[in-house]
N, CA, C and O of each residue as an XYZ file, in Angstrom:
412
protein
N      -4.335     -8.244     13.232
C      -3.722     -8.167     11.914
C      -2.466     -7.297     12.016
O      -2.475     -6.237     12.642
N      -1.400     -7.764     11.395
C      -0.180     -6.969     11.315
C      -0.124     -6.283      9.958
O      -0.879     -6.626      9.048
N       0.766     -5.324      9.829
C       0.942     -4.636      8.545
C       1.334     -5.631      7.459
O       0.810     -5.582      6.347
N       2.243     -6.518      7.779
C       2.681     -7.528      6.801
C       1.507     -8.417      6.375
O       1.338     -8.691      5.186
N       0.702     -8.863      7.331
C      -0.443     -9.717      7.000
C      -1.412     -8.995      6.074
O      -1.927     -9.586      5.126
N      -1.662     -7.709      6.349
C      -2.545     -6.938      5.485
C      -1.986     -6.883      4.071
O      -2.712     -7.126      3.107
N      -0.693     -6.565      3.940
C      -0.079     -6.433      2.616
C      -0.006     -7.776      1.888
O      -0.179     -7.825      0.670
N       0.245     -8.856      2.612
C       0.313    -10.184      1.992
C      -1.018    -10.595      1.360
O      -1.042    -11.344      0.384
N      -2.128    -10.098      1.925
C      -3.452    -10.485      1.437
C      -3.928     -9.651      0.242
O      -4.899    -10.016     -0.421
N      -3.257     -8.549     -0.028
C      -3.697     -7.679     -1.127
C      -3.779     -8.418     -2.463
O      -4.788     -8.276     -3.154
N      -2.765     -9.204     -2.866
C      -2.867     -9.872     -4.176
C      -4.112    -10.732     -4.340
O      -4.670    -10.809     -5.435
N      -4.555    -11.380     -3.268
C      -5.746    -12.237     -3.388
C      -7.043    -11.427     -3.445
O      -8.078    -11.945     -3.865
N      -6.993    -10.152     -3.023
C      -8.192     -9.311     -3.045
C      -8.349     -8.529     -4.351
O      -9.422     -7.987     -4.618
N      -7.308     -8.467     -5.152
C      -7.378     -7.694     -6.396
C      -7.986     -8.560     -7.495
O      -7.505     -9.660     -7.769
N      -9.029     -8.061     -8.109
C      -9.676     -8.753     -9.218
C      -8.923     -8.404    -10.501
O      -8.990     -7.262    -10.956
N      -8.208     -9.361    -11.094
C      -7.426     -9.075    -12.296
C      -8.275     -8.548    -13.463
O      -7.777     -7.805    -14.307
N      -9.549     -8.932    -13.506
C     -10.409     -8.451    -14.583
C     -10.721     -6.967    -14.427
O     -10.797     -6.238    -15.416
N     -10.902     -6.519    -13.175
C     -11.191     -5.110    -12.931
C      -9.932     -4.244    -12.998
O     -10.020     -3.040    -13.238
N      -8.775     -4.846    -12.788
C      -7.519     -4.100    -12.717
C      -6.564     -4.453    -13.850
O      -5.362     -4.208    -13.753
N      -7.100     -5.031    -14.925
C      -6.226     -5.559    -15.981
C      -5.353     -4.511    -16.655
O      -4.334     -4.863    -17.248
N      -5.718     -3.241    -16.584
C      -4.924     -2.191    -17.225
C      -3.926     -1.539    -16.268
O      -3.232     -0.596    -16.649
N      -3.849     -2.028    -15.039
C      -2.971     -1.407    -14.042
C      -1.633     -2.127    -13.991
O      -1.571     -3.346    -13.833
N      -0.570     -1.353    -14.126
C       0.795     -1.830    -13.953
C       1.523     -0.773    -13.131
O       1.669      0.371    -13.561
N       1.979     -1.170    -11.939
C       2.636     -0.221    -11.051
C       3.487     -0.956    -10.028
O       3.375     -2.171     -9.862
N       4.332     -0.209     -9.350
C       5.114     -0.715     -8.227
C       4.905      0.225     -7.055
O       5.013      1.444     -7.193
N       4.605     -0.354     -5.899
C       4.380      0.412     -4.676
C       5.349     -0.074     -3.602
O       5.501     -1.276     -3.389
N       6.001      0.868     -2.931
C       6.877      0.523     -1.816
C       6.213      0.913     -0.507
O       5.589      1.970     -0.407
N       6.349      0.058      0.492
C       5.830      0.305      1.829
C       7.002      0.209      2.792
O       7.548     -0.873      3.005
N       7.386      1.329      3.369
C       8.463      1.377      4.354
C       7.807      1.572      5.711
O       7.406      2.680      6.066
N       7.701      0.481      6.468
C       6.926      0.482      7.704
C       7.846      0.224      8.898
O       8.275     -0.905      9.138
N       8.138      1.289      9.636
C       9.015      1.130     10.793
C       8.344      0.215     11.813
O       7.150      0.338     12.088
N       9.116     -0.685     12.356
C       8.576     -1.658     13.293
C       8.079     -2.919     12.614
O       7.647     -3.853     13.289
N       8.132     -2.963     11.285
C       7.672     -4.146     10.560
C       8.653     -4.538      9.459
O       9.064     -5.696      9.379
N       9.027     -3.591      8.618
C       9.949     -3.890      7.531
C       9.574     -3.134      6.272
O       8.683     -2.284      6.271
N      10.273     -3.463      5.208
C      10.043     -2.849      3.900
C       9.455     -3.892      2.962
O       9.878     -5.047      2.943
N       8.466     -3.455      2.181
C       7.750     -4.384      1.305
C       7.478     -3.730     -0.039
O       7.392     -2.507     -0.151
N       7.345     -4.573     -1.056
C       7.023     -4.118     -2.403
C       5.778     -4.832     -2.877
O       5.604     -6.030     -2.651
N       4.918     -4.084     -3.535
C       3.754     -4.659     -4.203
C       3.882     -4.298     -5.675
O       3.799     -3.127     -6.044
N       4.085     -5.302     -6.506
C       4.147     -5.114     -7.957
C       2.827     -5.554     -8.551
O       2.330     -6.638     -8.246
N       2.265     -4.723     -9.392
C       1.029     -5.059    -10.090
C       1.333     -4.958    -11.575
O       1.742     -3.904    -12.060
N       1.132     -6.058    -12.296
C       1.370     -6.088    -13.737
C       0.102     -6.605    -14.400
O      -0.301     -7.751    -14.202
N      -0.516     -5.735    -15.188
C      -1.770     -6.077    -15.869
C      -2.805     -6.636    -14.894
O      -3.516     -7.592    -15.204
N      -2.876     -6.017    -13.700
C      -3.873     -6.402    -12.718
C      -3.506     -7.568    -11.835
O      -4.249     -7.890    -10.907
N      -2.375     -8.219    -12.094
C      -1.946     -9.344    -11.261
C      -0.912     -8.821    -10.270
O       0.153     -8.343    -10.661
N      -1.239     -8.918     -8.980
C      -0.385     -8.357     -7.935
C       0.513     -9.426     -7.320
O       0.150    -10.598     -7.218
N       1.707     -8.973     -6.912
C       2.661     -9.847     -6.246
C       3.299     -9.083     -5.090
O       3.816     -7.981     -5.274
N       3.261     -9.672     -3.909
C       3.832     -9.088     -2.698
C       5.225     -9.664     -2.488
O       5.447    -10.853     -2.716
N       6.172     -8.823     -2.053
C       7.497     -9.335     -1.718
C       8.115     -8.508     -0.596
O       7.774     -7.342     -0.399
N       9.029     -9.138      0.132
C       9.762     -8.442      1.176
C      10.876     -7.647      0.530
O      11.434     -8.056     -0.489
N      11.200     -6.507      1.126
C      12.256     -5.652      0.612
C      11.706     -4.679     -0.420
O      10.555     -4.773     -0.845
N      12.559     -3.747     -0.807
C      12.175     -2.734     -1.796
C      12.842     -3.075     -3.114
O      14.067     -3.029     -3.229
N      12.031     -3.419     -4.112
C      12.567     -3.762     -5.421
C      11.904     -2.911     -6.486
O      10.737     -2.542     -6.359
N      12.641     -2.602     -7.523
C      12.098     -1.824     -8.620
C      11.983     -0.352     -8.276
O      12.316      0.075     -7.170
N      11.508      0.412     -9.241
C      11.294      1.843     -9.074
C       9.820      2.069     -8.780
O       8.968      1.752     -9.610
N       9.509      2.613     -7.607
C       8.101      2.749     -7.238
C       7.426      3.948     -7.886
O       8.034      5.003     -8.068
N       6.168      3.763     -8.225
C       5.332      4.903     -8.609
C       4.900      5.642     -7.348
O       4.741      6.863     -7.350
N       4.714      4.878     -6.267
C       4.336      5.438     -4.975
C       5.185      4.776     -3.896
O       5.345      3.556     -3.880
N       5.729      5.593     -2.997
C       6.412      5.089     -1.806
C       5.646      5.602     -0.601
O       5.408      6.802     -0.464
N       5.270      4.693      0.256
C       4.493      5.025      1.444
C       5.354      4.734      2.669
O       5.934      3.654      2.779
N       5.440      5.698      3.593
C       6.215      5.525      4.822
C       5.308      5.787      6.018
O       4.582      6.780      6.066
N       5.368      4.869      6.983
C       4.555      5.015      8.192
C       5.084      4.068      9.256
O       5.843      3.144      8.962
N       4.680      4.306     10.478
C       4.896      3.347     11.543
C       3.943      2.175     11.276
O       2.805      2.383     10.855
N       4.402      0.960     11.519
C       3.577     -0.218     11.229
C       2.247     -0.179     11.976
O       1.214     -0.540     11.412
N       2.258      0.252     13.234
C       1.007      0.312     14.008
C       0.032      1.329     13.413
O      -1.173      1.083     13.360
N       0.560      2.471     12.965
C      -0.309      3.472     12.332
C      -0.856      2.943     11.010
O      -2.016      3.190     10.678
N      -0.041      2.224     10.259
C      -0.506      1.650      8.994
C      -1.659      0.676      9.242
O      -2.638      0.670      8.495
N      -1.546     -0.137     10.274
C      -2.621     -1.088     10.618
C      -3.895     -0.334     10.975
O      -4.990     -0.747     10.594
N      -3.755      0.771     11.704
C      -4.931      1.572     12.055
C      -5.591      2.143     10.803
O      -6.818      2.185     10.706
N      -4.785      2.577      9.857
C      -5.316      3.099      8.593
C      -6.004      1.982      7.818
O      -7.122      2.156      7.333
N      -5.337      0.837      7.702
C      -5.873     -0.291      6.935
C      -7.165     -0.827      7.536
O      -8.042     -1.290      6.806
N      -7.292     -0.768      8.871
C      -8.486     -1.296      9.523
C      -9.599     -0.258      9.638
O     -10.696     -0.572     10.101
N      -9.320      0.979      9.218
C     -10.335      2.025      9.270
C     -10.386      2.771     10.590
O     -11.267      3.606     10.792
N      -9.451      2.484     11.500
C      -9.429      3.165     12.794
C      -8.752      4.532     12.733
O      -8.877      5.331     13.662
N      -8.037      4.801     11.643
C      -7.391      6.100     11.462
C      -7.666      6.581     10.041
O      -7.480      5.838      9.078
N      -8.102      7.810      9.924
C      -8.375      8.409      8.621
C      -7.047      8.670      7.906
O      -6.175      9.336      8.465
N      -6.875      8.158      6.678
C      -5.609      8.343      5.970
C      -5.261      9.812      5.723
O      -4.091     10.187      5.791
N      -6.254     10.637      5.440
C      -5.977     12.062      5.200
C      -5.484     12.739      6.473
O      -4.571     13.564      6.430
N      -6.088     12.390      7.606
C      -5.633     12.941      8.892
C      -4.220     12.446      9.205
O      -3.395     13.195      9.728
N      -3.948     11.190      8.884
C      -2.617     10.631      9.125
C      -1.564     11.389      8.322
O      -0.466     11.638      8.822
N      -1.886     11.755      7.092
C      -0.967     12.541      6.266
C      -0.770     13.920      6.883
O       0.361     14.390      7.011
N      -1.857     14.561      7.261
C      -1.765     15.913      7.822
C      -1.007     15.927      9.154
O      -0.343     16.913      9.473
N      -1.100     14.848      9.930
C      -0.409     14.769     11.212
C       1.028     14.258     11.057
O       1.761     14.164     12.041
N       1.431     13.928      9.820
C       2.788     13.446      9.574
C       3.000     11.984      9.925
O       4.139     11.519      9.966
N       1.922     11.252     10.178
C       2.031      9.831     10.506
C       2.116      8.958      9.260
O       2.499      7.791      9.338
N       1.765      9.517      8.131
C       1.794      8.807      6.853
C       2.400      9.737      5.816
O       1.931     10.859      5.621
N       3.444      9.261      5.155
C       4.087     10.051      4.103
C       3.925      9.291      2.790
O       4.218      8.097      2.709
N       3.461      9.991      1.774
C       3.198      9.390      0.468
C       3.955     10.192     -0.579
O       3.784     11.407     -0.676
N       4.794      9.516     -1.368
C       5.624     10.208     -2.348
C       4.824     10.769     -3.516
O       5.212     11.784     -4.094
N       3.729     10.137     -3.871
C       2.930     10.536     -5.021
C       1.450     10.408     -4.644
O       0.798      9.428     -5.006
N       0.916     11.411     -3.910
C      -0.463     11.302     -3.414
C      -1.510     11.100     -4.507
O      -2.489     10.385     -4.294
N      -1.321     11.717     -5.673
C      -2.285     11.560     -6.765
C      -2.394     10.119     -7.219
O      -3.496      9.605     -7.412
N      -1.261      9.469     -7.390
C      -1.269      8.060     -7.801
C      -1.828      7.184     -6.684
O      -2.550      6.224     -6.950
N      -1.497      7.511     -5.438
C      -1.992      6.713     -4.320
C      -3.506      6.756     -4.245
O      -4.138      5.748     -3.926
N      -4.097      7.904     -4.533
C      -5.561      8.006     -4.551
C      -6.144      7.053     -5.588
O      -7.207      6.467     -5.382
N      -5.439      6.907     -6.695
C      -5.897      6.031     -7.777
C      -5.883      4.558     -7.324
O      -6.715      3.767     -7.768
N      -4.947      4.199     -6.451
C      -4.790      2.789     -6.054
C      -5.372      2.459     -4.679
O      -5.468      1.282     -4.329
N      -5.760      3.456     -3.895
C      -6.212      3.226     -2.525
C      -7.381      2.243     -2.442
O      -7.390      1.366     -1.579
N      -8.347      2.380     -3.314
C      -9.499      1.471     -3.274
C      -9.077      0.053     -3.659
O      -9.505     -0.915     -3.030
N      -8.245     -0.070     -4.681
C      -7.767     -1.381     -5.121
C      -7.021     -2.087     -3.977
O      -7.102     -3.307     -3.836
N      -6.303     -1.316     -3.173
C      -5.518     -1.886     -2.079
C      -6.335     -2.159     -0.830
O      -5.849     -2.799      0.103
N      -7.569     -1.681     -0.805
C      -8.417     -1.872      0.365
C      -8.166     -0.850      1.458
O      -8.457     -1.099      2.629
N      -7.620      0.313      1.072
C      -7.348      1.369      2.040
C      -8.450      2.410      2.073
O      -8.350      3.384      2.819
N      -9.491      2.231      1.288
C     -10.624      3.164      1.276
C     -11.906      2.361      1.235
O     -12.994      2.936      1.219
């Protein structure tokens, strides 16, 4: 699995009924892969290439490290402490981590 493949699958994994009150924009800046945006409006998610809109959370990481986090091979908290993962708004990210499949 690549970082892009993981992010592309997020919209199909989000249950709009469980996430109907969520509206947010997330940016993923992944060196070695590219920049991506995930827009969620009333629980309906849309993945796109590039950075669009104003993000509530911006996440920066090496693409390989992101894949390790997404697959459970790297603890996200340890990745933050080691500087392998940078999150602009950690509080908001905690709110969305389960929805994104990162926890």
